[in-house]
C-alpha atoms as a printed R data frame, in Angstrom:
    type eleno elety resid chain resno       x      y      z
1   ATOM     1    CA   MET     A     1   0.000  0.013  0.006
2   ATOM     2    CA   SER     A     2   1.118  3.470 -0.691
3   ATOM     3    CA   TYR     A     3   1.686  6.118  1.938
4   ATOM     4    CA   LEU     A     4  -1.467  7.933  0.772
5   ATOM     5    CA   GLN     A     5  -3.578  4.828  1.141
6   ATOM     6    CA   ASN     A     6  -2.266  4.154  4.615
7   ATOM     7    CA   ALA     A     7  -2.918  7.730  5.682
8   ATOM     8    CA   PHE     A     8  -6.456  7.530  4.270
9   ATOM     9    CA   ARG     A     9  -7.073  4.235  6.056
10  ATOM    10    CA   ASP     A    10  -5.760  5.645  9.351
11  ATOM    11    CA   LEU     A    11  -7.913  8.671  8.926
12  ATOM    12    CA   ARG     A    12 -11.019  6.485  8.414
13  ATOM    13    CA   ILE     A    13 -10.118  4.361 11.437
14  ATOM    14    CA   GLY     A    14  -9.681  7.488 13.572
15  ATOM    15    CA   LYS     A    15 -13.016  8.897 12.381
16  ATOM    16    CA   THR     A    16 -14.718  5.560 13.176
17  ATOM    17    CA   GLU     A    17 -13.191  5.524 16.661
18  ATOM    18    CA   ILE     A    18 -14.426  9.077 17.331
19  ATOM    19    CA   GLU     A    19 -17.903  8.206 16.101
20  ATOM    20    CA   GLY     A    20 -17.908  5.152 18.368
21  ATOM    21    CA   ASP     A    21 -16.886  7.249 21.364
22  ATOM    22    CA   GLN     A    22 -19.568  9.803 20.606
23  ATOM    23    CA   THR     A    23 -22.154  7.020 20.346
24  ATOM    24    CA   LYS     A    24 -21.113  5.681 23.765
25  ATOM    25    CA   ILE     A    25 -21.455  9.161 25.267
26  ATOM    26    CA   ARG     A    26 -24.939  9.576 23.772
27  ATOM    27    CA   ALA     A    27 -26.000  6.188 24.985
28  ATOM    28    CA   HIS     A    28 -24.842  7.061 28.509
29  ATOM    29    CA   GLN     A    29 -26.720 10.362 28.351
30  ATOM    30    CA   ASN     A    30 -29.855  8.566 27.170
31  ATOM    31    CA   GLU     A    31 -29.582  6.050 29.999
32  ATOM    32    CA   SER     A    32 -29.347  8.921 32.538
33  ATOM    33    CA   HIS     A    33 -32.306 10.668 30.958
34  ATOM    34    CA   LEU     A    34 -34.292  7.409 31.100
35  ATOM    35    CA   ASP     A    35 -33.494  6.989 34.750
36  ATOM    36    CA   VAL     A    36 -34.787 10.531 35.505
37  ATOM    37    CA   LEU     A    37 -37.980  9.910 33.519
38  ATOM    38    CA   SER     A    38 -38.535  6.582 35.250
39  ATOM    39    CA   GLU     A    39 -38.234  8.303 38.652
40  ATOM    40    CA   LYS     A    40 -40.734 10.977 37.571
41  ATOM    41    CA   ILE     A    41 -43.203  8.295 36.420
42  ATOM    42    CA   ASP     A    42 -42.872  6.561 39.773
43  ATOM    43    CA   GLN     A    43 -43.562  9.810 41.612
44  ATOM    44    CA   LEU     A    44 -46.573 10.559 39.421
45  ATOM    45    CA   TYR     A    45 -47.912  7.050 40.044
46  ATOM    46    CA   VAL     A    46 -47.701  7.513 43.796
47  ATOM    47    CA   MET     A    47 -49.351 10.939 43.652
48  ATOM    48    CA   ASN     A    48 -52.199  9.611 41.451
49  ATOM    49    CA   LEU     A    49 -52.713  6.639 43.707
50  ATOM    50    CA   ALA     A    50 -52.931  8.932 46.715
51  ATOM    51    CA   ALA     A    51 -55.412 11.179 44.934
52  ATOM    52    CA   LEU     A    52 -57.589  8.243 43.900
53  ATOM    53    CA   GLU     A    53 -57.581  6.780 47.431
54  ATOM    54    CA   LEU     A    54 -58.513 10.188 48.880
55  ATOM    55    CA   LEU     A    55 -61.331 10.559 46.386
56  ATOM    56    CA   GLY     A    56 -62.565  7.094 47.315
57  ATOM    57    CA   ASP     A    57 -62.404  7.970 51.031
58  ATOM    58    CA   LEU     A    58 -64.525 11.084 50.224
59  ATOM    59    CA   GLY     A    59 -67.147  8.934 48.587
60  ATOM    60    CA   VAL     A    60 -66.382  9.566 44.945
61  ATOM    61    CA   SER     A    61 -67.118  6.400 42.973
62  ATOM    62    CA   GLN     A    62 -64.860  4.671 40.479
63  ATOM    63    CA   THR     A    63 -67.427  5.451 37.775
64  ATOM    64    CA   GLU     A    64 -67.349  9.176 38.575
65  ATOM    65    CA   ILE     A    65 -63.565  9.169 38.465
66  ATOM    66    CA   MET     A    66 -63.462  7.365 35.119
67  ATOM    67    CA   SER     A    67 -66.100  9.777 33.731
68  ATOM    68    CA   LYS     A    68 -64.007 12.760 34.803
69  ATOM    69    CA   ILE     A    69 -60.870 11.222 33.258
70  ATOM    70    CA   GLU     A    70 -62.750 10.775 29.966
71  ATOM    71    CA   GLU     A    71 -64.064 14.345 30.171
72  ATOM    72    CA   ILE     A    72 -60.572 15.759 30.673
73  ATOM    73    CA   ASP     A    73 -59.102 13.589 27.918
74  ATOM    74    CA   LEU     A    74 -61.714 14.905 25.458
75  ATOM    75    CA   ARG     A    75 -60.958 18.585 26.231
76  ATOM    76    CA   ASP     A    76 -58.637 18.758 23.265
77  ATOM    77    CA   GLY     A    77 -61.153 16.951 21.028
78  ATOM    78    CA   LYS     A    78 -59.376 13.558 20.983
79  ATOM    79    CA   ALA     A    79 -59.807 10.506 23.232
80  ATOM    80    CA   ASP     A    80 -56.125  9.571 23.242
81  ATOM    81    CA   GLY     A    81 -55.018  9.931 26.818
82  ATOM    82    CA   LYS     A    82 -53.246 13.236 26.063
83  ATOM    83    CA   LEU     A    83 -53.985 16.878 26.286
84  ATOM    84    CA   ALA     A    84 -52.775 19.295 23.601
85  ATOM    85    CA   LEU     A    85 -51.958 22.881 24.458
86  ATOM    86    CA   PRO     A    86 -54.363 25.391 22.942
87  ATOM    87    CA   THR     A    87 -53.084 27.023 19.749
88  ATOM    88    CA   GLU     A    88 -55.908 29.538 19.261
89  ATOM    89    CA   CYS     A    89 -57.458 32.113 21.600
90  ATOM    90    CA   SER     A    90 -60.979 30.953 22.496
91  ATOM    91    CA   ASP     A    91 -62.131 34.603 22.608
92  ATOM    92    CA   CYS     A    92 -60.678 36.263 19.479
93  ATOM    93    CA   GLY     A    93 -59.449 33.212 17.451
94  ATOM    94    CA   HIS     A    94 -55.910 34.476 16.925
95  ATOM    95    CA   ARG     A    95 -53.098 31.927 16.919
96  ATOM    96    CA   ILE     A    96 -51.190 31.942 20.260
97  ATOM    97    CA   ALA     A    97 -47.829 30.628 21.323
98  ATOM    98    CA   LYS     A    98 -47.934 27.641 23.684
99  ATOM    99    CA   ARG     A    99 -45.890 29.460 26.320
100 ATOM   100    CA   ARG     A   100 -48.342 32.343 26.646
101 ATOM   101    CA   THR     A   101 -50.681 32.646 29.611
102 ATOM   102    CA   HIS     A   102 -52.673 35.523 27.984
103 ATOM   103    CA   CYS     A   103 -53.618 36.221 24.389
104 ATOM   104    CA   PHE     A   104 -51.254 38.755 22.846
105 ATOM   105    CA   TYR     A   105 -54.128 40.301 20.810
106 ATOM   106    CA   CYS     A   106 -57.070 40.552 23.199
107 ATOM   107    CA   GLY     A   107 -55.489 39.917 26.606
108 ATOM   108    CA   SER     A   108 -57.819 36.978 27.408
109 ATOM   109    CA   LYS     A   109 -56.460 34.328 29.764
110 ATOM   110    CA   VAL     A   110 -55.379 31.222 27.841
111 ATOM   111    CA   ASN     A   111 -56.969 27.949 29.001
112 ATOM   112    CA   GLN     A   112 -54.038 25.915 30.362
113 ATOM   113    CA   ILE     A   113 -53.890 22.109 30.029
114 ATOM   114    CA   GLY     A   114 -56.228 20.346 32.366
115 ATOM   115    CA   PHE     A   115 -57.793 23.442 33.850
116 ATOM   116    CA   LYS     A   116 -61.157 24.834 33.028
117 ATOM   117    CA   LYS     A   117 -61.314 28.471 31.929
118 ATOM   118    CA   VAL     A   118 -62.679 30.735 34.646
């Protein structure tokens, strides 16, 4: 092999090693992120279980709870277990940014996820 071929081969090997190291770093970051998400899911589970038990202790039936869950799920128009942020002002119809708490055009309070407009 010529000197140029060897240099090119060494360059490709070096590039592959760097890509492999970067992939290992990303995999480690993803594992850490997954651990954080898993902890948050566990915390949400405990909070929801406590809320359901308290509601039961207060006399709210399982049927009433399931009905409320369905009602909340349908607030964005889809029965999919998710809530989408509003993208239009319910008062003036202008498009609004998801981070806004009030409409930029009319000043109306934006209905936040899961909360009824007051």
